[in-house]
Every structure is written in C-alpha cells, then in structure tokens.
N, C-alpha and C positions, 0 to 999 in steps of 0.2 A: 367196640361192638356197635354197629349201626342200629339205630332205632327205626322201626317200621310201624306206622299206625294204620290199622285196618278197621274201617267202620263195618259193623255187621259181621265181624269175624268170629262170631260165637256159634254159628250153625251153618248147615248147608254148604254152599260154595265157599262162603267166608271162612268156615272152619278149616277147610282144606288149605286155604291160603295161609291161615295162621300156622297150621302144622308145617307147611312148606318152609316158612321163614324161621321157625323157632330154633332149629338146630344151630344156626349161625348168626342170628339177629336177636335183639331185644324187640319183642312185639307187644304193642299196646293196642288192645281191642276196645273199641268204642261201641257200646250197644246198650239196650234196655236191660238185659239180663246176662248172666254168665253162660246160659245155654248149656252147651256140651264142652265147654273149655276145660273142665276138670278131668276130662278123659284123655287129654293130650300129654305127651311126654315133654320134657324140658320145661317144667313149670317154673323153674328158677329164672327163665328168660321171659316169662309172660306176666303182663299186667292188665287188669281189667278196669275200665272206667265206665261207670253207669251214666248213660246219657240218652235222652229222648231226642233223636236226630230230626224228628219232624218239627221240633222247635228250632227252625233253621236260622233264626237271627242270632242264636247263642253259639258262638265259636270259642268260648272261654276254655273248653276242654283242650283245644289245640295249644292255647297259651300255657295251660297247666303242664301238659306233656313237655313242651319246649323248656319251660322254667325248671322242670325236674331233671330232664335228661340232656338238654342242649339241642343242637340242630337235629332235625328229624330227617333221616336218610331217604325215606319214601313214604308217601301218603297213598293209601288204596281206598278209594271211595266205592265201597262194595254195597253198602246198605241200600235197600230199595224194596219196592213192593210191586205186585202185579194186580191188574184188574181186568177180568175177562168180560167185557161188555162192548157192544157196538156203540157208536157215538150217540145215537138217539136215546140210549138208555142210561147214559152216564149223568148223574146229578152234579150240580155245582159243587157240593161238598165232596163227592167222590173225586172229581177232577182236582180239586184243591189238595186233597190228601195225597194223590199220586204225584202231583207236581212239587208239593212241599218236600217230600222225602227224596224223590228220584232226581229232582233238578235243583230246587232252591237250596237244600242242605248241602248238596255237592258244590254248588256255585259259591256259597259263602265259605265253605271249608277250603276250597281251592284259593279263594281270595286271601284268606287269612294265612294260609300256608306260604303263599308267595310273599306276602308282606313280611312274615317272620324270617324268611330265608333270603332276603335281598342280598346279603353278603356271604351266604353260605352255599348257595346252589341247592339242587335237590331234584326230585323226580316225583311225578304224580301219575297214577293209573286210575282212570275212571271206568267203572263197569257200565257198558252200554248193553247191547243185545243184538241178535240178528234182527230184532224188531226196530233197531236203529238204522238198519241197512235196507229193509224191505217191509212192506205192509204185512202184518199178521191179522188174519180175519178175527173180528170181534174183540179187538183189544186197542181201541182207538186212543184212550188216554195213555196207556202204557207205551204204545208206539210213538206217540207225540213226545213223551218224556225221554225215551231212549234215543230218539232222533236229536233232541235238544242236547243231550249229553255229548254227542259227537261234535256238534257246533261249538259247544263250550270248550271241549278239549282242543279243538283247532285254534280257537281264539287265544287260549292260555299259552299254547305252544308258540304262537307268534309273539305275544306280548311279554312272556316271561323268559324268552330265550336270552335276552341281554343280561339277565340275572343268573344265567347258567342253570335254569330250571327247565326240565323237559316235562311234557305232558302228553300221554297217550291214552287211548281207550282200547278196551278188550270187548269183543262182541261174541259172547258164548252162543253156541248153537244148542242142539238138543243134548242135554247132559243127563247121565244116569244118576238120579238121586232117589231118595225114598219117596218124595212127592211125585216125581215123574212116573216111577213104577206104579204107584197107587192109582194115579189118574189113568194111565194107559192100560192097566190090568182090566179095566172096565170096557176097554175098546181096543181089542187086539188088532182089528183091521186097520185102525188109525196108526198104530205103531208100525205095522208092515208097510203102510203107505209112506210114512216118514223115512224109515230105513231104506226104502226103495229109491228115495230121492237123494240120499246121502251117498256120494261117490264111494266113500269108504265102507258103506253098508252097515255102520254101527254108530251107536250113541257114544259121546265122549264121556269122560269121567271128571269129577271135581278136580282131580290132580292135574288134568290137562289144562284147565283154566289157571290153576295155581302156578304151574310151570311157566306159562306165558307171562303172567304178571311178574314172577321172579326174574325172568329174563329182561323185561322192560324196565324194571327198577335197577338193574345191575349195570356194571361198568361196560359189559359187552354190548349194551344197547346205547352207548353214549351218543351215537349219531342217528338214533331213531327218535323222531319227534313229530307229534301231530297226527299220528296214524290212528285208524280205527281197525284193529286187527281181528278178523273173524277167526274164531277157534271153533269150527263147526264141521270138520271133516269134509269140507267142500260143499255143504248144503247151499250156501248162498250163491254158488256158481253152477250148481247142478240143475238138471231138469228132468 
C-alpha cells in the first residue's frame, strides 16, 4: 500500500483529497488539528501528524513519516491561507504570514521530499490557484504566493526528473465549499457574474480537485511533469 502525505488534509479541499485516497492508500495528514478527519471512512488507513506548517524551516515531520512507513508515494502540498487585501493595505507581517505558509513551507517540504527519495522516485502535487494564472482583484499577497508556487513546481520538475520524481501543480477555480457558499450568499449578483463567466456555468466541487490530484500522483500520469493544471470549468479561458 502506497503512502500519500497531504498537508492541510483535515478540512475543506484537503479533506476531500484525504477521502479520495483513503480507500486504496495509507494517508498521512499533516495539520495543526484533526479538523474533520474523524468523519471519514477507512480510519485504519489514516494517520494524523500535528504540525504548524508556518514553521517552514522544520521538515522533520517528513523524515518521521519516511522512517515509519518507508518511501512516500506522493506528497500533496495543499496547506495554505488566503488574504483579501490590495497591495497598499498589506502589512509586512501579513505578507510574511502568507509567504511562510503558501510558499516557504511548500519549498522546504518539496526539497526534503526530493532529498529523501533520490533512489526511490516519487511524485509531488502543489496546490496553486487560478490566482497563480491571473490577477485576482484585491488579493495581491495571495496572487504573489500562488504564482510563485507555479514557478517552484516547474523548477522541481526540471531538477528532480533525473531522480524519477515528477512535480505538478493544480489550480482550482471557484469551488463549492461551505466558505464559498457563506460568502456568496451575501452577494448573489456576484455569484451570477462568476457563473456567467464559467463556460460550464457551474462551480466545481472539492471532489473535482481531489480527482485531478489523484490522477497526477498516479501511474497514468507518468509522462505528465511540470504542468499547472486549471480545474476551473474553463474560467481561466472564458470571457
């Protein structure tokens, strides 16, 4: 049974990713709390490791998983945070917080994963966003971070290919979550505008993102490397 490590796999999009892999993989979730993990089936295949990923210099959690279970079949860097502010309102501390979790923690986790798997091969999926592909109004720090994720992904894809390690990014569009519903319930006109731009005319689901990640980590994607895959119903190419 392959081991999959998912950061931030305890809630939201990450929870759907954990659920997608649990039926046929051992899943190790790295997060600050268990969140909603106890609600999932296949608990026998699930392990939780408490870790504050904003402490990005600390990658001992990866070593611990490797020492316990051996080679890690796939690493999903899902943990992240959002900040809805234009560039002139973002404080130095706020910028540092966004970059620490969204970029630096991912950078060091990828580096440690590749170092540990030099002789084993493996696969990495990094969570970017449509904000990594286009500007999102009033989210300068977030867009900066998610754009950096795509650059990091491409660099790892080139550098780690000789070690038989692939690295890809997934860029979610507008996804139907509890948070999204709560925000847009206060502004129905905005939801109509967003759906009008999506060629499919509908929001995606957390399962759509999980399915894309499952594919990219699997053997059927063995020749897919260095891409930034939009999972957005065509939003990024629509008008």
